[in-house]
N, C-alpha and C positions, 0 to 999 in steps of 0.2 A: 523411546523409548530402545533402549540399546544390547542384545543380547548376539552374538554371531554365529557362535557357534558351542557347545556339538548336538549333537539331537534331544540328548538327557538334559542336560539344560535346556535346550530349548522349550521341550518340553516340559518343565521344573518351572519357569516361569509364569503357566496359567492362571498360580490362587494369583500369585503375585497382579496382573493385568483384572481375575477380575477382582480382585480389592482395590484396586485403581476403579473400576469403573467405575463399583459401588458408593465410591469416597466420591470422583468425581461422576458424577453419572451426565454434562455436557459438553463434558473433556471430550475432543478427537484426538485418540490413542493411537500415533502413529513408531511403528515398528522394524529397527533396520538392521538387520538380521542377512549372514548370504542368502548371495540370490537361489541355488542351489536345497536350500534350508528352506526357503522359501514358503513352502507349503503345507511347511508346519504348524505355521502364523496364519494363513490367509486365508481362514474357515471358517475361525474364531469371531464367534461375533461380537467381542468384546473388543475384537482391533480392525481399525475404520480405514489405516492405511498399509499397504506392507513397501517401502523401501530395501529392497535385493541390492546388493553390495556385489556386484557381479565380477565377474571371474578376473585378477589383471589385472584393475579398475586400483589408482591408487587412493592416496587418502586426501589429498586437498578437488579431483575429480565430487569424490562419493561424497567429503563436507558439503563442496558448492550446491548437490544435493538436495542433502537433510536444511540447511538455511532457504531454498529456495522455497521449504513447507513453512519458514519461518515457524519456528518452535513455540515459547515461552514457557519450555523447561525441560532439563534431557535426564530422565533415568537410567542411570548404564549399570545396569545386572548383567555387565559384563570383565567390566573391574583393570584390562588386558594393557598392556602399551596403543594397541588399537584405537583399544575404544580412546586410551589415553590423548592422544595426537588427533582421534577427532574432535576431545572435548575442545583441545586448544584452535584448532582450527573453526572453534563453534563463538569466538567471543561474547560476551555481551548476556547469553544463555546461561539460565544459573543452572543447576547440575549436581545430583545428586546419587553420590557414589556407594554400588553395597561392599560390604565388605564381609568376604569366602570366607575367612574362617580367625583365629584372636593368631594375632601377628610372633607370639611365642609357643606358637604353637612352628613354627615356619623352619626355621633350622636345625634347631634337636630330630626332626623327625625326617628332616631330607641327611642327615647324620646318622640316621639310626643308632639312636642314639633311646629314642624311648619308640612306642606305636601312638598313632592318632586314635585320638576318639576325643571324636565332633561335641561340642558344648553344647551345638542347638539342632533344631533340625534345619538341611540348606536352604529348603523353603522359606522357613521363620527369619530368613537367612533374607532373604528375596523381598516376603512379608516387614521387614526390619526398615526399608528403601525405602518404599510403597508409605511407609507412617510417617517417616523426616521425613521423604515430598510431599505429602498432606498437611503436616505437624501437629497433627490431634491417633489416636488410637481408632481403627479400623474392623469391622470382622473376617476375621482372615477368611481365602476364599479357598477355590475347589482346586482339586489335583483336576484335569478334564480335557483329553483330547479330540480335538473335533474332526472327524473326518470332509472329503471332500463331492462332490454330489459321482462322481466314477469312480471314486474307488472299494466302492467293495463291489464294484464292477467288472471293473481292476484284476482286482483277487483272484475273482471270481472268475473270470475269464485265464487269466496266473491256472491254479488249481487246476481248473476243467479240462486241462489241457494236457497234464502231468500228469491225471488218473482220482482226483483227487474232490470230490463232490463236497460240495460247503452248507451244506442240507447234513449232515452228519455225525458225528460227536467225534472231534480232532485234537489235537494235540499237538501243537505247537511247542517246538525245538530251538532253544535260537545261544549254541553253541561258543560263538563266536567274543569278545571283546576286541578294546586295543588294544593290551596290555595283555603280554604273555600270564601274569602275575593275578591274574581275574578271571580266566580258564578253568572250571573246572576239568577233569578231564573227558578227552572225545567219546572213550572208549564208555566210563558211567552213561555219558549220556544216549550211547546204544539200546545198555543195559535196561535204561526207565522206557527205549522207542520197544526193548520187545515184548516186555512188561506188558504195557500199553496194546499192542498189535494185539495179543494174544489175552487181550479182555474185551476187541471187537473194536479197538481205534481206530482214526486214520491217523498217522503220525506223520507228521514234515519239519523240514529241519529250515529254518528261514538263517540266511547272511550276504552281508555283502561279496561281488565277484573273489575277492582276498582271501576270503573263509572257504575258500569253492572245498579247496582239503577237508576241512573240518566236514563237512555236508556230501563232503562224499564217504569221508571215510565211516561217516557215523549208516546212512545208506547203505554201506558194505555189509558193516557187519550188525543189525539187525533188516533184514530182504520186509519188503510191506513198504520198509519207510519211505519219505519220498524226498527226495531231496529239490529244493528250491536259492537254494547258494546262488546270489546274483541276478535270480530272477524280479525279481521284485522289487520297483523302486519308491520310490515316499509313499507314492499315493498305495497301490497296489502292498506296500506293505505293512499300514496303516487298519484296509481291509481284510489282510490277512489276518494280524491275532483278531481281530473283534470278532472274524469265523472262528475264533479258535476256545474251546471248553475248556479248557488250560494250558496258562502257560510258560513254560519250562527255559533261565535264560538266566546268566551272568553280571554282572552289576556291567550294566550299557543302557545305550541308547533305548531299543523293542521291550528293556525290561522296562523301561520305565515309559516305554508308551504304554504298556496293556492293562498298566497298576491304574495308567488313564483314562482308557476305555472300562474300568471296569473285571476285565478278564483273572480270573483267578490265576495265580502268577506267584509260582515257586522258586527265590531268586537262593541264589551258590552268593557267595564276600566270601574273599582269602587276602586280603594286600590289603584294602579297603576297610573302613566301618560303615556297616550297616545303621548305624546309629543314628546316619545322617539324614532315613530317608524314614515314611510310616508305611507301615503292612498291617494295616490293620483288615480281618481277613484272610491276608496273603499270608502267605510263607516264606521264611527268608530262614537259612540253614551256613552256619560263623561258627567254626572251628572252637573258637574262641585261642587260640596257642600264643605262650607267649608274646610270644614276637611279633602278634597280628593286633592293628595294622599296621603296615610297616609303612606306607607313602595313605600320599594325598589320590592320588590318581592309579598307580600299579605303578610296574616297573617288570622289567623284560624276560631279569630272572628271579629268584630269589636268597636276598644277597645272604641266608644259609645256607644257601645251599637239597633244602630237604623239602622242602613245598611243603611241609603237613598242614600249613597251616587251609587249601583245599584236598590233598588228600586223605586227612585224615573225614573228610565228609565222605562215604562207603552211599556203597547203591542200596542199600536195606533199608537205609536210613533218611535219604532223599526220597523212596515210594513210598516210606508209608507220612512222611510230610506232602506228597502226590498227592494218593491216593483220595480226602477228598478233599481236595478240589473241583474234583470230577461231575464232582453232582455242588457244589456250592455255587453255581447258576451267578448271573453276571452281579456284582461287589456293589457296596455303594462308591461313591466317587469320592475319598479323601477330602477332609480340609487342612487345608496345612497350616 
């Protein structure tokens, strides 16, 4: 199975892994992924072996290591240039490649001629590839994320060092995203933080080192909120999210991890399409302005200049969606 990145996309392969294991219980499932993301699948009980693509490693070297495993078939859930090259370097091995979207969408959406509306769930496209591989219909798997044995310990260590009590109610905020048009304004995250603090909850902001300015802005505008940006690795991130009573995030990897852990989640969508994902039991806010969603992945800036897809989602509306999640408890895992 090939899927090299990114965090959310890897997490979203879990239903496909689940379905594949159910279809072929005796199969040896090998997962090819970037080494820095290997932790995302290492503790999945349905994955037998993880082969990490090392930083700077070329396709010839990596393909040689994959050929040494002697695969009977390759399931490519990445479908980009790197995986295409690797498939070519493993001649004689049958391959199945997933299809991310209808090709008729690609050019019109990229040229901003019309919004993008997904015809099926992202995970269902993975599932279709599994069914093509096994040659029959199989039950859909569940979206789930498996913590490692030390993930909670690592999260607790970081939290306690920052003055948080892992046993107390906690609101997790994740204001980052790879693209600017996928980010709900940081000052509005801060508004949610202030409301939660007044309710007696702990609040912590999560993000990578490049998102430190967002954590600092929120912690500054919401005294009492704790900035954990840049302090959690993948182990700690999963553990931290699992400790949260509720989680608020943009369309991003941490949002998918939260859903896969059953943590009640409020997700904001602007330039991307929320109908690509299932949100049963969770909450999603999407302004549905006429020009959105304008992108498959997100953009550096709003092509119309108004950014209404996010700015029309105000703090009051977000708080009304978030408040019920505080008492929801852990949610059942979603079927893809």
